[in-house]
N, C-alpha and C positions, 0 to 999 in steps of 0.2 A: 945212559938212560936206564932207569931201573923199571921194575915191573909196575910200580905205582903210576909212573908217568905214562906208560903204555896203556894201563887200565883207564886213566883219565882221558886219554886221547880216544880210546874206544867208546867211552861214555859220551863224549862230545859228538863223535860221529853217529852214534845211535840216536842221540837227541835230534841232530840235524835230519836224519832219515825219518824220524817220527814227524817232524814239522813238515817235511816235504810230502809225506804220505797224507797228513791231515789236509794240507793245501790241495792236493790232488782230489781227495774225497769231497771237499767243498765244491770244487769245480764240477765234479761228476754229479753231485746232488743238484746243483743249480741247473745244469744242462738237462737232467732228467725232469726237473720241475717244469722247465720251459717246454719240453716235449709233451708232457702230460697236458699242460694248458692248451697247447696247439691241437692236441688230439681231441680235447673236449670241444673246442671251438669248431673243429672240423666235423665232429659228430652232430653238434647242434645245427650246423649249416646243412648237413645232409638230411637231417630230419625235416628242416624247414623246406628244403627243395622237394622232398617226397610229399609233404603235406600240400604244398602248392601245386604239384603235379596232380595229386588226387582231386583237388578242387577244380583244376583246369579241365580235367577229363570228365567231370560229372556236372551236367548242366543243373541238376537239382541242387547240388551243393552251392553252385554259383548263385542261384536264385535265393537260397536260404541266407547265404552270407550277405547278399545285397540288401535283403529285407532287414537283417539284423543290424547292418551298418546304418541303414536309413532310420531304424528305430532308435539306435543309440544317438545319432546325430540330432534327431528331433528331441529326444530326451535331454540332450545337452543344451539345445536351444531353449527348451522349456525351463530347465534349471537356471540358465543364465537370466532369462526373463524374470523368473521368480526372485532371483537374487537382486535384480535391479528394482523390482517393485518393493521388496523389503528394505532395500537401501534408501529408496526415495521416501518410503513411509517413515523410516526412522529419522531421516533428515527433516521431515516436516514436523515431527514431534519435538525436535530440539529447537 
């Protein structure tokens, strides 16, 4: 075996090591991305819990939210009724 053959074997081993390293890095990046997404979901959930606890602890906020929900519900019913009236009117014209 001469020096050229030994050099070629070394290059092959170096290439294999590079592929293994790249594969390892792909796995690490994937795991890190999953951890970050999990962390974001956890932070959002925590903020929602804190907001709900603040509302539950303050009767004024509960009252305000109930009035807002009622107004939105009424507004939705009115918009639906308007849409039905408009639909019926356009059907009569045709």
